[in-house]
C-alpha positions, 0 to 999 in steps of 0.5 A: 585833541583829535578823535576818530571813530571806527567799528570793530565787530559790535563795539565802537572804538574811539581813538583820541590823540593829542596831536603835534607834541614835540615827540611821543614816546610809546612803550611797545611792550604787550602791544600787538604788532600789526595794530600798533604799526597801524596806529603809528603809521597814521600818526606819522602821516599826520605829522607827529614824531614818534619814538618807540622803545622796547620793540623786543617786547611787542607781541604777534598773535599765534604760537612761536612755531607758526610764526617761525614757519611764516618768517622762514617762508619770507626768508626765501623771497629774494631777487633771482638775478642778484640776491644782494638787491633785496628784499632785505630780511631784518633780524633785529626787532626794531627794524622788524617793526620799522619794516611793518610800518613802512609797508603801511606808508607810501614810502616811495613818495616825498610825503611817505619818506618824510613820515618815516623820518619822524619814526625812531625805534629802539630795543630796550629803553635807552637814554634819555627816554628812560627818564621821560614819560612813556605812553601806550596805544589802547587800540593795540594792547593785547589784553584788550584786543586778543582773546584770553586763551589765544596764543601769542609770540614775543617778537624778541623770541622770534627774532632770536630764532632767526639770527638776532643775538642780543636778546640776553644783553637787552634783558640784562640792561633792562633789569639794571634800568628797572632797578635804577628807575625804582631808586630814581622814583623813590627819591623823587617821591621823597623830594616831592613830600619834602616840598609839600611839607615846606610849602605847608610850613610857609603858609603862615608867613605867606598869609601875612604878605597875602593881604598887601599883595591882594590890595595891590591886585597882585596875582601872587596873593593867596 
């Protein structure tokens, strides 16, 4: 476990990460865009593979109208001699977030390129990540980092206003996933209870075998 400390105002924030898991799956819902990107960028540079799901539910501080004005100003930035040369203005939320992370990484160096290859971003929660454990980044959660009366913008709404056309489709697929996930979790709880009951019923039979196993020094003895 690696922990780092930093100060924000008068409070001290402690970030704790379990480093170098096979892959860390982060649920982007209700996280602030810049803060989440900074946490992800740091972990990528440290060598951790990260999958970020539900990018359309990431939040940006400020009202939708203000963020639309800022994005339309960004859309006007282009190469004069050949606009096809860039910069490229991504409309989908996943690529929007990916570009923010790229700006926090030295992506023109081999180290930065290798770090970006460790990042995967998705709208919604596609298979197989819907059956895997998802985590949050406390340092970037809106409820912990934004004042209660502050306005904020959903990234999916902003992208929909500038050309992304799949917000309703993702919402439909997410609704189906949540129904299926609730049924899966209910079945999992039932099976876990049956397993616990079966172990409790077998205790009496196992107690008879425990003494001989203990005499032999077996670790299987109860």
